[in-house]
Steps between C-alpha positions, in 0.01 A plus 500: 500500500274308261317336790450835672353649175276199450367517856422859464319453165285231659421744793417772270277266287312396824629150495709372798658164470464255783797273572454152594432448863388869563203511747198685356414830667119468429348357810245283314781372258730449794227267666452310176866420471497386877204273399677363203834447694315327794313263268799412290720458813244276658386279211754502222836533666534163667759353262834685552624367177213642274520825331174694468423701192234767579296653213535874437122556500192367674271244357134601439353293797544149589481307180798374299562627146272803532196277517271712704159350415338400818716743709193681637342174598822412674503830686148463619603171651798652684263638775388137562846340452699731741346542838528862613608650161363865486285628208735785459785262445316310235380826332848641478640169369237501232563861410874473488507191291298639214827594329867401536735701715879539475710349777844602590770306685391645839464178673675402831557132429706229677520294181721550203301673240527666160254757384319452167733236372434205253762294692405138407621365854311749704154449643282775343278682745175697375329735728167682483448846633448509880156592634526675828209573733416854629720456796795347298536220740338220277614417150378268217737392232540216260825354416600230258819308420626337196779249573682229305635197619857364419334289225369813334140444589308812611204584720317801614300549816320802638334594829303785659679614822344689788746689696450680843746772646573387859733707719622684187587176310306348218396143559327241267178409664348287235540385143283328251624329180340635172676310233758228422622373176 
């Protein structure tokens, strides 16, 4: 009974909770999570013994620790780095990454993962917002990982990824490393 009253109160307040694993209904948001899932599955899910910990909000672009000086310069270079990247893809990426955005556990992943956890033995995954082109068949996203070795030493690495939707499936077409430490 308490759960029903809580749900009713949330609905009346205009807030609807989203359970983990629920697919977004907004078409753009649905595409963004499809991009995230394809990227994580193809690039960060190789070791079946790893647990991925995904941050609950996007980063502001493709620089670690909120360091965004030089971001505009990097974005200007994207057109030169990635052959075939559309201007609308870059423009949307730049626009969406001016601020952080909340993420929900709406990923479709093959790897074990936890959402917004500080689990020490998990590989931390940080994601930027997705920039989609006008046709929503090309995407630009930055993803970084923070991992620790068994000796306790850690490292971070980040890449820009260019994805293309082919026959309804998002595929990583190219990637460029942006930082490593």
